[in-house]
N, C-alpha and C positions, 0 to 999 in steps of 0.2 A: 478118473471113467476112462482110460486111455483104453482102447480094445472093445469097451464095452456099449451097448447100444443105451444113448440118453433119453428119457421117460420125456415125454410132455410134459411142461411143469404144472400145464392147468390140470390134465389127468392126475399127475402127483400130488397135488393138494387134496383134490378132492380125494384120492385113495388115503394118503395118507390123514388126512382129517377124520374119514372114517374108521381109521383103525385106532386114532386116538380116543376116539367116541366110547368105542366099545367096554373100555374099562370103567368109566363116570357111568354109563347107563347099568352097570352090573349093581353100582351103589343106590344110586337116586329112582333108578325105575320102582324101587319095593319099598319106596317109602310111607304110599299111601297103602300097602298093603299090609303094615305093621298091625293094627288092631284086629284085621283078621287072621293073618297067621299068629298071633298072641293067643286067640281066643282058643284057635285050633290046637296048638300044642300046650295049652295051658302053662304060657308063659307072661314074665311082667315084662314091663319096659326097657328093665336094665338087661335083663335076658336078651330078649329082640335087638338091643343097642351090639349085639354080641356079633350078630350077621354082618355086619359093618366091620369093627374091628376085628374080626378074624378074618376077613377076607382082607383087608388094608394090611394086615400083618405079615399075611403070604402073599401078597403082592409085593410088600418090602425087602422079604426074605430073598425072592425069587430076582429080584430087580438088579440083583449085584451081577446075577448067571446073564442075563437077557444078552445085556452089551458085549461081554468079553467074548461068547460064545457067538455072535454073531462078528467080531473081528474075526474068528477061526474061523467059521464055516460058510459064513456068509449072510447076508441080511436076509435075504429072501427065505431060504429055508428056515430059519428061526421063526419069521414070522408065519409061514405056516405052518409048523409043527405048534406053535402057541395058540393059533387059531383053531388046530383040531382038537387038542385037549380040552380049550375052552368050550366049544360045542358038546361034548361029552360031559362035561362039569355041570353045563347049563341044563341037559335032559335029567341028570342025577338029581338039583337041586328043584325041577319040576314035578319029579316024581316022589319025594321024600314027604315020609310020612311021621317023622318025629323030627324035634329040634336038633338032636345029635348030628343024623344023617343030613339034616341040612347044611348044617354047621360045616360039616367036612366036606362038603361038594362045594360049599362056600371058599374053601380054603383053596380048593382045586383051582377053583376059577382065577381067586388070586394068583397062584402061582402062575398062572400062565397068561392073565389079562394083559401083564406089561410090555409083553412085546409090541404092539402097536405103538404106546408113546415113547415107549425108549429106543427101540429098535429104529423108530422114524425120523427122529433126532437125528441118529448117525445117517441116516440115508439122504437127509436135505443137507448134511455137510458134504455128503460124498459126492453131490452133483455140484453144486453151486457154492458161491464163495463171497465173501463180503457184503452188502449190500443186496445184492440178488439174496443171498441165502435166507438174510433178514425180511426180505419180500416172502418170500415162500413159507417161512417159520410165520410170519403173520398169517398170511393165507389158510395157513392147517390151524394157527392159535383159532381165528374165526369159526372155522367149520367147529374145531374142538371146542371152544365155547359154547355152543348150540347145547351139549351134549345134558349137562346140569340142569339146563333148563326148561328140554323140553321131556325130559328122561320121566319125572314125577307126574308131568301132564300123559303123558303115555301109560302110565301104570295107574292113573286113575281112570284112565278111558277104559282099560280092560277092566278093570273092578268093577264097573258098571255093564258089561257083558259076560262075566265070569270070576271066576275063583283066582285067587293069587296065585297057582300054577300058570295060569296062562302067560304072566309075567315073564316065567323064564323060558316060555317055548318062544316068546317072542326073541329074548336074546338067543336063543340058539338059531333062530331061521336068521336074526340079523348077521349073526355070524358067519354061518354058513355062505352069506350074499359075498362078504367080506373075503371071504377064503376062495369064494371062485374069481372073483374082483380082483384081488392078486396072484392068483394063479396066470390068469389073461392078461395082465395090464404091468404087474412090476417085475421090470428087468432086473438081475442083480449088479448091482452100485459098488460092491465092493470087491474087486476082482483080487484073483487068488496071488498074483505076485506082492500084494497089500497085504496081505492077512498075516497071522500072526499064532501061531501055535498055543494051543489051551492047557497049559502046563500050568498047574495048582501052586505051585512054589511061586515061581514067575509073578502069575496073577496076583498072588496075595503081597508080592514086596511092590507091583505098581500100585493096586490099591491102598497099600500103605504110603506110599509116595505120595498120591492124590489128595488122599485124605488129610495129609499133613502139612499140605501146603496153605500156605498160611492164605494166598491170594485165592485159591479154590473153597476155602472154608468162609471166607468172605461172602463171595460172590453166592455159594450156594445157602448161604443163611439169610443174606440179603433176599433171593428168592423164595426161599423156604417158609419164611417167615409173614413177609407179605401175602403171600397164598392161602397160609392158615389162619389169617383174619378171615378170609371170605370161606374156608372150608368150614370152619367152626359154625357158620351159620348153617351150610350146606348139611354136615352131620346131624343139627339140631334141627332141620328142617320138620320134622314130626312134632316134635313138641312145640316150635316156634309157630308154627303155621297152622295146628288143631289147638292148642292149647293154650299159648299167648295171644294169638289175634284171632281164638276163636270160627275158623275158619272150616269150611269141611274138606272132606278125602279128595275130592277133584276140585278144591282150588290151591293149588301147590303154585299155580301159575304168578300167585301174587308175589309169592318170594323169587321164583325163578325167572322170570321175564324181565324184570332190573336186572338180576345178573345176566341174563344173555345179551342183553343189548349193551350193557356197558362192556361187557368182553369182546363181545365183537367190535364193537365201535373202536375201543381201545387197540385190541388189534391191526383194523384197518386204517388207522392213523398212524402204527407202527410202520407198516406197510408203504404209506404214502411218506413220509417222513425220511425214510432208509435214505441213506449218502446224503443226506441235507443238512438233519440235527446232528450234533457230535451225541455218541453215546451217553456219556456222561452227561449231558444235559437230559437225552430222553427220560431216562430212568429218574433224574429229580425231579421232572414234571410229572412222571409217573406216581412219585412217593407224593408228592404234594398234593395231589387228587386225593389218593388214598388217606391221605393223615387230614385232609378238610372232609371227607364223607365219615371217618372213623369219629373226629370231632362233633360234627354234628350228628351223629347219632348219639353219642354220649350224651348230649345235652337235651335233645326230644327223651330218651330213654328215662332221663332221671327227673325230668319234668312232668309228662305226662302221665294221669291217672289210670291210662288204658291206651294200650299199643292199639292202634289202628291202621287202616289203609287208608292211603297210597304211603303216611309219613312214616310209618315204621320200614316200609321197605324201599323206599329213595336212597337213601345212602347205600345199598348194594350195589345202585349203579355207579357213582363216584368210585367205589372201590374196586369192582370191577374193572373198571376203565381205565384205572393204574395200573392194574395188575397187567390187563391185556398190552398196556403201552410197555410196560418194562422188563417182560418177564420175558420176550423175545431175544432182547438186548443180553441179558442176562445168563440165558442157556447158550447162546452162541459165543459169549465169551469164555466160557468155560470149555466149548467143545474146541474151541480156536487155543487152547493151550497143550490140547495133547492131540496133535493131526494123525497120530500113528495108533492113538488109544482112544477115539472117538467113543468106540460103544463100550469101553469102561467108564471114561469120563462121564458120561451119559446114563450109565446105569447107579454111578455113586452118588450122582447129583439127584435122581430120583429115588436112590434108597435113603437120602437125606429128607427128602420132601414125606418120602412116604411112613418114615418113622413118626415125623411129627403129626402127621396126619393120621396117623395111628394112635396116639395117643391124645390128639383131639377129640376122636370119636370115641374111646374105650374110657377117658378120664374126666376130660374138662367138661366136653359134652352132657353127659349126665349133671354133672356137678353144676353147671352155670346154666342149662337149657330152662331152669325152673322160675325165670327172672328176666325181664327184659333187659335191666340196667347190668346184669351179670353179664349177660353176654354181649351188651357193648363195653364193658369193661374189658372183656375179653379181646374183643377186635381190635380194640384201641390200644391195647396192650405189644399183641401181634404185630401191629402197623410202627409201633414205635420201635420195637427190638430190630425189625428190618429194616427202618431208616437208619439206625443207628449202625450197624453193619454196612449199609452202604454208603453214609457217610466215612466209616472208617476204611473202606475201598478207595472212595474217590481222593481222599486224601495222600494217601499212600501211592495210589495208582497216578493220579491225576489224568488219567487219559489211558483207554486201552489201546494197545499193541495193534497193528496190524495182522490181519491173519499170512499164515507163512505162504510162500507160492508154492511149496511142493512137499510132503509128507516124507522130511529125509532126516526125522529126530531117530534114536537108535530106540529100542523097548527100556522104559523105564526114564527115559530123558523127555523134557518137557522145557517150554519156551522162557 
């Protein structure tokens, strides 16, 4: 950040955490409104699930653009533009009077929502290095982890005082607040001297080079499958909470409070052990926690005649703790591989995660969410896949290389 103002770390953590939140808010706040929206639009459960899968598909498609665009024109401009589009899309959702219109504006939300999370990761790596970057990433993860937990609760509260469009007005208002905060507090962290022209041919070559890198594949898969184990329950929240647990539309906290607690604590511990634990050891501990939670969930779901709280939701704490502990390390390892192309690397990692999430929400969740044991098997399968990719990476690399002291690589090169 030579020649640029370095922002306050604490303020940056809060701002980037808020920017990362508005994407998950777009998914989880509408869960309690599914029955009301389905009744108004005359839609079944599978049709309502498309409000999630359409959003995620658009999010994934645009995620490959956000990072390289920020590499070319700067982080701040891309974030401000994305927030502006998201505000308009949220207003369109609130005013929708039929399902096709709602789905169209949900897609527009998805096209713009990724700027906060994807570009925000690049911002972190722009301003800090090594264990300092891990601490900030962990702080952002702690704030980010709040979103999936409190969003359905907020949605349920709003349904208590109004109808479902009020949820989208809330999303628009929250985004306006982020737009103002970003305008006031986020300086440009990517100087002109480090920017790379946005040329489609070179961008395609860079993406192919990154995507075909075996180490990127292992790290991205380890993070994506681990988080998918958690996201399966997030995407299945309406069926899991209201059908399997037989709770009301304002009782989503039973699922999401253990999730937020585990994610927040895991991210907190990740920040505390930064520079003390070897990264390979930290990820290993994270996956051990995920594995124990998945195994306990599988045993309970197989033996219990009826899923009940709190036992059915306790595994979410251990799983989310493991994700919160491991994910910052995996993300920074990917960003450190491409110091001149952090935006592109962040985009491709997010694209990998989002494609998997879209498949989980659009295909696996409708298939598995009718039975608690099926969901537990899905969770265990994702944790096992993530762990296998991590063990593969650990056996090949043995340790993460130290981050470069300066971004001296040429475009298309990697460490």
